[in-house]
PDB file as gemmi writes it, atoms N, CA and C in Angstrom:
CRYST1    1.000    1.000    1.000  90.00  90.00  90.00 P 1                      
ATOM      1  N   MET A   1     235.560 329.547 159.700  1.00  0.00           N  
ATOM      2  CA  MET A   1     234.269 329.635 159.064  1.00  0.00           C  
ATOM      3  C   MET A   1     234.531 327.952 158.646  1.00  0.00           C  
ATOM      4  N   LEU A   2     233.242 327.729 158.975  1.00  0.00           N  
ATOM      5  CA  LEU A   2     232.796 326.145 158.401  1.00  0.00           C  
ATOM      6  C   LEU A   2     232.573 325.923 156.963  1.00  0.00           C  
ATOM      7  N   GLN A   3     233.317 324.839 156.556  1.00  0.00           N  
ATOM      8  CA  GLN A   3     233.201 324.601 155.185  1.00  0.00           C  
ATOM      9  C   GLN A   3     232.152 323.708 154.398  1.00  0.00           C  
ATOM     10  N   GLN A   4     230.981 324.283 153.674  1.00  0.00           N  
ATOM     11  CA  GLN A   4     229.673 323.109 153.426  1.00  0.00           C  
ATOM     12  C   GLN A   4     230.285 322.129 152.799  1.00  0.00           C  
ATOM     13  N   ARG A   5     229.054 321.050 153.316  1.00  0.00           N  
ATOM     14  CA  ARG A   5     229.504 319.919 152.850  1.00  0.00           C  
ATOM     15  C   ARG A   5     227.946 319.287 152.029  1.00  0.00           C  
ATOM     16  N   SER A   6     228.278 318.546 151.190  1.00  0.00           N  
ATOM     17  CA  SER A   6     227.383 317.860 150.092  1.00  0.00           C  
ATOM     18  C   SER A   6     226.978 316.614 150.792  1.00  0.00           C  
ATOM     19  N   ARG A   7     225.665 316.383 150.102  1.00  0.00           N  
ATOM     20  CA  ARG A   7     225.337 315.042 149.887  1.00  0.00           C  
ATOM     21  C   ARG A   7     224.047 315.094 149.355  1.00  0.00           C  
ATOM     22  N   ALA A   8     223.779 313.796 148.656  1.00  0.00           N  
ATOM     23  CA  ALA A   8     223.429 313.392 147.383  1.00  0.00           C  
ATOM     24  C   ALA A   8     222.124 312.307 147.887  1.00  0.00           C  
ATOM     25  N   THR A   9     220.945 312.244 147.783  1.00  0.00           N  
ATOM     26  CA  THR A   9     219.990 311.308 148.195  1.00  0.00           C  
ATOM     27  C   THR A   9     219.646 310.779 146.914  1.00  0.00           C  
ATOM     28  N   VAL A  10     219.403 309.746 146.777  1.00  0.00           N  
ATOM     29  CA  VAL A  10     219.046 309.001 145.471  1.00  0.00           C  
ATOM     30  C   VAL A  10     217.342 308.197 146.069  1.00  0.00           C  
ATOM     31  N   GLY A  11     216.596 309.032 144.998  1.00  0.00           N  
ATOM     32  CA  GLY A  11     215.241 308.684 145.388  1.00  0.00           C  
ATOM     33  C   GLY A  11     214.650 309.896 146.129  1.00  0.00           C  
ATOM     34  N   ALA A  12     213.766 310.674 145.455  1.00  0.00           N  
ATOM     35  CA  ALA A  12     213.353 311.793 146.372  1.00  0.00           C  
ATOM     36  C   ALA A  12     211.573 311.166 146.376  1.00  0.00           C  
ATOM     37  N   GLY A  13     211.232 310.286 146.908  1.00  0.00           N  
ATOM     38  CA  GLY A  13     209.785 309.744 147.183  1.00  0.00           C  
ATOM     39  C   GLY A  13     209.930 310.202 148.539  1.00  0.00           C  
ATOM     40  N   PHE A  14     208.811 309.523 149.317  1.00  0.00           N  
ATOM     41  CA  PHE A  14     208.628 310.030 150.608  1.00  0.00           C  
ATOM     42  C   PHE A  14     209.891 309.887 151.363  1.00  0.00           C  
ATOM     43  N   SER A  15     210.530 308.798 151.522  1.00  0.00           N  
ATOM     44  CA  SER A  15     211.753 308.174 152.373  1.00  0.00           C  
ATOM     45  C   SER A  15     212.684 309.062 152.167  1.00  0.00           C  
ATOM     46  N   GLY A  16     213.089 309.369 150.649  1.00  0.00           N  
ATOM     47  CA  GLY A  16     214.484 310.085 150.072  1.00  0.00           C  
ATOM     48  C   GLY A  16     214.251 311.773 150.730  1.00  0.00           C  
ATOM     49  N   SER A  17     213.164 312.068 150.641  1.00  0.00           N  
ATOM     50  CA  SER A  17     212.503 313.349 150.990  1.00  0.00           C  
ATOM     51  C   SER A  17     212.724 313.526 152.476  1.00  0.00           C  
ATOM     52  N   LEU A  18     212.250 312.537 153.125  1.00  0.00           N  
ATOM     53  CA  LEU A  18     212.355 312.684 154.614  1.00  0.00           C  
ATOM     54  C   LEU A  18     213.644 312.711 155.164  1.00  0.00           C  
ATOM     55  N   VAL A  19     214.575 311.936 154.918  1.00  0.00           N  
ATOM     56  CA  VAL A  19     216.025 311.759 154.690  1.00  0.00           C  
ATOM     57  C   VAL A  19     216.796 313.098 154.470  1.00  0.00           C  
ATOM     58  N   ALA A  20     216.513 313.979 153.547  1.00  0.00           N  
ATOM     59  CA  ALA A  20     217.095 315.304 153.252  1.00  0.00           C  
ATOM     60  C   ALA A  20     216.775 316.167 154.139  1.00  0.00           C  
ATOM     61  N   THR A  21     215.175 316.102 154.846  1.00  0.00           N  
ATOM     62  CA  THR A  21     214.762 317.052 155.607  1.00  0.00           C  
ATOM     63  C   THR A  21     215.301 316.509 156.893  1.00  0.00           C  
ATOM     64  N   HIS A  22     215.666 315.590 156.997  1.00  0.00           N  
ATOM     65  CA  HIS A  22     216.195 315.115 158.782  1.00  0.00           C  
ATOM     66  C   HIS A  22     217.826 315.763 158.662  1.00  0.00           C  
ATOM     67  N   LEU A  23     218.551 315.548 157.494  1.00  0.00           N  
ATOM     68  CA  LEU A  23     219.898 315.650 157.403  1.00  0.00           C  
ATOM     69  C   LEU A  23     219.912 317.398 157.499  1.00  0.00           C  
ATOM     70  N   LEU A  24     219.035 318.451 156.785  1.00  0.00           N  
ATOM     71  CA  LEU A  24     219.352 319.477 156.885  1.00  0.00           C  
ATOM     72  C   LEU A  24     218.810 320.183 158.663  1.00  0.00           C  
ATOM     73  N   LYS A  25     218.040 319.564 158.805  1.00  0.00           N  
ATOM     74  CA  LYS A  25     217.263 320.088 160.359  1.00  0.00           C  
ATOM     75  C   LYS A  25     218.256 319.831 161.332  1.00  0.00           C  
ATOM     76  N   THR A  26     219.109 318.722 161.123  1.00  0.00           N  
ATOM     77  CA  THR A  26     220.367 318.252 162.176  1.00  0.00           C  
ATOM     78  C   THR A  26     221.684 318.494 161.703  1.00  0.00           C  
ATOM     79  N   ALA A  27     221.597 319.241 160.412  1.00  0.00           N  
ATOM     80  CA  ALA A  27     223.215 319.687 160.101  1.00  0.00           C  
ATOM     81  C   ALA A  27     223.694 320.785 161.384  1.00  0.00           C  
ATOM     82  N   ASN A  28     225.091 320.456 161.536  1.00  0.00           N  
ATOM     83  CA  ASN A  28     225.706 321.800 162.430  1.00  0.00           C  
ATOM     84  C   ASN A  28     226.537 322.599 161.692  1.00  0.00           C  
ATOM     85  N   ARG A  29     226.562 322.245 160.310  1.00  0.00           N  
ATOM     86  CA  ARG A  29     227.349 323.257 159.612  1.00  0.00           C  
ATOM     87  C   ARG A  29     226.708 323.376 158.136  1.00  0.00           C  
ATOM     88  N   PRO A  30     226.764 324.498 157.218  1.00  0.00           N  
ATOM     89  CA  PRO A  30     226.430 324.352 155.986  1.00  0.00           C  
ATOM     90  C   PRO A  30     226.519 323.288 155.180  1.00  0.00           C  
ATOM     91  N   LEU A  31     225.270 322.675 154.453  1.00  0.00           N  
ATOM     92  CA  LEU A  31     224.845 321.774 154.114  1.00  0.00           C  
ATOM     93  C   LEU A  31     224.236 321.568 152.501  1.00  0.00           C  
ATOM     94  N   LEU A  32     224.630 321.076 151.605  1.00  0.00           N  
ATOM     95  CA  LEU A  32     223.947 321.093 150.181  1.00  0.00           C  
ATOM     96  C   LEU A  32     223.572 319.973 150.194  1.00  0.00           C  
ATOM     97  N   ILE A  33     222.043 319.805 149.896  1.00  0.00           N  
ATOM     98  CA  ILE A  33     221.729 318.264 149.664  1.00  0.00           C  
ATOM     99  C   ILE A  33     220.816 318.268 148.108  1.00  0.00           C  
ATOM    100  N   LYS A  34     221.327 317.302 147.122  1.00  0.00           N  
ATOM    101  CA  LYS A  34     220.663 317.008 146.080  1.00  0.00           C  
ATOM    102  C   LYS A  34     219.766 315.859 145.861  1.00  0.00           C  
ATOM    103  N   LEU A  35     218.633 316.068 145.496  1.00  0.00           N  
ATOM    104  CA  LEU A  35     217.959 315.014 145.381  1.00  0.00           C  
ATOM    105  C   LEU A  35     217.887 314.399 144.105  1.00  0.00           C  
ATOM    106  N   ILE A  36     218.091 313.224 143.686  1.00  0.00           N  
ATOM    107  CA  ILE A  36     218.171 312.694 142.492  1.00  0.00           C  
ATOM    108  C   ILE A  36     217.244 311.665 142.331  1.00  0.00           C  
ATOM    109  N   GLU A  37     216.067 311.927 141.244  1.00  0.00           N  
ATOM    110  CA  GLU A  37     214.822 311.513 141.413  1.00  0.00           C  
ATOM    111  C   GLU A  37     214.535 311.257 139.809  1.00  0.00           C  
ATOM    112  N   ARG A  38     214.027 309.962 139.428  1.00  0.00           N  
ATOM    113  CA  ARG A  38     214.033 310.053 137.684  1.00  0.00           C  
ATOM    114  C   ARG A  38     212.391 310.008 137.527  1.00  0.00           C  
ATOM    115  N   GLU A  39     211.575 309.944 138.309  1.00  0.00           N  
ATOM    116  CA  GLU A  39     210.281 310.839 138.305  1.00  0.00           C  
ATOM    117  C   GLU A  39     210.165 312.275 138.152  1.00  0.00           C  
ATOM    118  N   ARG A  40     209.040 313.007 137.279  1.00  0.00           N  
ATOM    119  CA  ARG A  40     209.014 314.168 137.072  1.00  0.00           C  
ATOM    120  C   ARG A  40     208.696 315.012 138.585  1.00  0.00           C  
ATOM    121  N   HIS A  41     207.858 314.508 139.629  1.00  0.00           N  
ATOM    122  CA  HIS A  41     208.014 315.094 140.809  1.00  0.00           C  
ATOM    123  C   HIS A  41     208.512 314.018 141.754  1.00  0.00           C  
ATOM    124  N   ILE A  42     208.629 315.328 143.157  1.00  0.00           N  
ATOM    125  CA  ILE A  42     209.310 314.558 144.148  1.00  0.00           C  
ATOM    126  C   ILE A  42     208.183 314.542 145.154  1.00  0.00           C  
ATOM    127  N   GLY A  43     208.782 313.428 146.250  1.00  0.00           N  
ATOM    128  CA  GLY A  43     207.562 313.413 147.367  1.00  0.00           C  
ATOM    129  C   GLY A  43     206.856 312.315 147.467  1.00  0.00           C  
ATOM    130  N   LYS A  44     206.135 311.907 146.431  1.00  0.00           N  
ATOM    131  CA  LYS A  44     204.847 311.023 146.446  1.00  0.00           C  
ATOM    132  C   LYS A  44     205.303 309.673 146.796  1.00  0.00           C  
ATOM    133  N   GLY A  45     206.491 309.318 146.449  1.00  0.00           N  
ATOM    134  CA  GLY A  45     206.737 307.432 146.494  1.00  0.00           C  
ATOM    135  C   GLY A  45     205.784 306.825 145.821  1.00  0.00           C  
ATOM    136  N   VAL A  46     205.938 305.541 145.951  1.00  0.00           N  
ATOM    137  CA  VAL A  46     205.258 304.256 145.481  1.00  0.00           C  
ATOM    138  C   VAL A  46     203.875 304.516 145.618  1.00  0.00           C  
ATOM    139  N   ALA A  47     203.566 304.518 146.917  1.00  0.00           N  
ATOM    140  CA  ALA A  47     202.404 304.463 147.547  1.00  0.00           C  
ATOM    141  C   ALA A  47     201.207 305.108 146.990  1.00  0.00           C  
ATOM    142  N   HIS A  48     201.802 306.308 146.859  1.00  0.00           N  
ATOM    143  CA  HIS A  48     200.981 307.312 146.286  1.00  0.00           C  
ATOM    144  C   HIS A  48     201.349 307.799 144.548  1.00  0.00           C  
ATOM    145  N   SER A  49     201.899 307.219 144.094  1.00  0.00           N  
ATOM    146  CA  SER A  49     201.986 307.492 142.715  1.00  0.00           C  
ATOM    147  C   SER A  49     201.629 306.528 141.572  1.00  0.00           C  
ATOM    148  N   THR A  50     201.235 305.495 142.443  1.00  0.00           N  
ATOM    149  CA  THR A  50     201.131 304.382 141.458  1.00  0.00           C  
ATOM    150  C   THR A  50     199.737 304.886 140.562  1.00  0.00           C  
ATOM    151  N   THR A  51     199.688 304.033 139.323  1.00  0.00           N  
ATOM    152  CA  THR A  51     198.497 304.375 138.299  1.00  0.00           C  
ATOM    153  C   THR A  51     197.585 303.224 138.224  1.00  0.00           C  
ATOM    154  N   ASN A  52     198.133 302.182 138.663  1.00  0.00           N  
ATOM    155  CA  ASN A  52     197.701 300.826 138.295  1.00  0.00           C  
ATOM    156  C   ASN A  52     196.178 300.314 139.465  1.00  0.00           C  
ATOM    157  N   SER A  53     196.094 301.182 140.291  1.00  0.00           N  
ATOM    158  CA  SER A  53     195.016 300.578 141.138  1.00  0.00           C  
ATOM    159  C   SER A  53     194.334 302.198 141.699  1.00  0.00           C  
ATOM    160  N   PRO A  54     192.836 301.750 141.861  1.00  0.00           N  
ATOM    161  CA  PRO A  54     192.354 302.928 142.414  1.00  0.00           C  
ATOM    162  C   PRO A  54     192.626 303.359 143.628  1.00  0.00           C  
ATOM    163  N   VAL A  55     193.360 302.810 144.587  1.00  0.00           N  
ATOM    164  CA  VAL A  55     193.582 303.428 145.795  1.00  0.00           C  
ATOM    165  C   VAL A  55     195.063 303.435 146.213  1.00  0.00           C  
ATOM    166  N   GLY A  56     195.862 303.116 145.224  1.00  0.00           N  
ATOM    167  CA  GLY A  56     197.352 302.992 145.648  1.00  0.00           C  
ATOM    168  C   GLY A  56     198.073 301.986 146.039  1.00  0.00           C  
ATOM    169  N   LEU A  57     199.137 301.632 145.859  1.00  0.00           N  
ATOM    170  CA  LEU A  57     200.007 300.257 146.680  1.00  0.00           C  
ATOM    171  C   LEU A  57     199.365 300.128 148.095  1.00  0.00           C  
ATOM    172  N   LEU A  58     199.796 300.903 148.989  1.00  0.00           N  
ATOM    173  CA  LEU A  58     199.753 300.846 150.283  1.00  0.00           C  
ATOM    174  C   LEU A  58     198.623 301.535 151.207  1.00  0.00           C  
ATOM    175  N   THR A  59     197.701 302.442 150.465  1.00  0.00           N  
ATOM    176  CA  THR A  59     197.079 303.294 150.872  1.00  0.00           C  
ATOM    177  C   THR A  59     195.703 302.385 151.077  1.00  0.00           C  
ATOM    178  N   LEU A  60     195.162 302.356 152.169  1.00  0.00           N  
ATOM    179  CA  LEU A  60     193.829 301.668 152.585  1.00  0.00           C  
ATOM    180  C   LEU A  60     192.586 302.696 152.208  1.00  0.00           C  
ATOM    181  N   ASP A  61     191.746 302.127 151.265  1.00  0.00           N  
ATOM    182  CA  ASP A  61     190.238 302.686 151.154  1.00  0.00           C  
ATOM    183  C   ASP A  61     189.152 301.813 151.914  1.00  0.00           C  
ATOM    184  N   LEU A  62     188.992 302.231 153.061  1.00  0.00           N  
ATOM    185  CA  LEU A  62     187.904 301.700 153.797  1.00  0.00           C  
ATOM    186  C   LEU A  62     186.902 301.064 153.212  1.00  0.00           C  
ATOM    187  N   GLU A  63     186.192 301.719 152.450  1.00  0.00           N  
ATOM    188  CA  GLU A  63     185.054 301.116 151.552  1.00  0.00           C  
ATOM    189  C   GLU A  63     185.514 299.776 150.723  1.00  0.00           C  
ATOM    190  N   CYS A  64     186.652 300.170 150.261  1.00  0.00           N  
ATOM    191  CA  CYS A  64     186.997 298.834 149.639  1.00  0.00           C  
ATOM    192  C   CYS A  64     187.624 297.684 150.658  1.00  0.00           C  
ATOM    193  N   ALA A  65     188.010 298.163 151.457  1.00  0.00           N  
ATOM    194  CA  ALA A  65     188.207 296.954 152.710  1.00  0.00           C  
ATOM    195  C   ALA A  65     187.470 296.435 153.000  1.00  0.00           C  
ATOM    196  N   LEU A  66     186.069 296.860 153.038  1.00  0.00           N  
ATOM    197  CA  LEU A  66     184.837 296.053 153.800  1.00  0.00           C  
ATOM    198  C   LEU A  66     184.160 295.345 153.046  1.00  0.00           C  
ATOM    199  N   LEU A  67     184.161 295.659 151.628  1.00  0.00           N  
ATOM    200  CA  LEU A  67     183.540 294.740 150.577  1.00  0.00           C  
ATOM    201  C   LEU A  67     184.188 293.075 150.830  1.00  0.00           C  
TER     202      LEU A  67                                                      
END                                                                             
């Protein structure tokens, strides 16, 4: 019987969530992943969770870009 492995991902924004998904998809034995995130929600990351910009830090709003 294969022993379960454990991994922790620090940061559960877009990149951390994607790494966790990749680890689970490519695991060749049972795997437990713990996402460690200081924010309330996971998956958004900096670009989509910012509140100090109407379009986000990395999100391009075409109307704003053409002004």
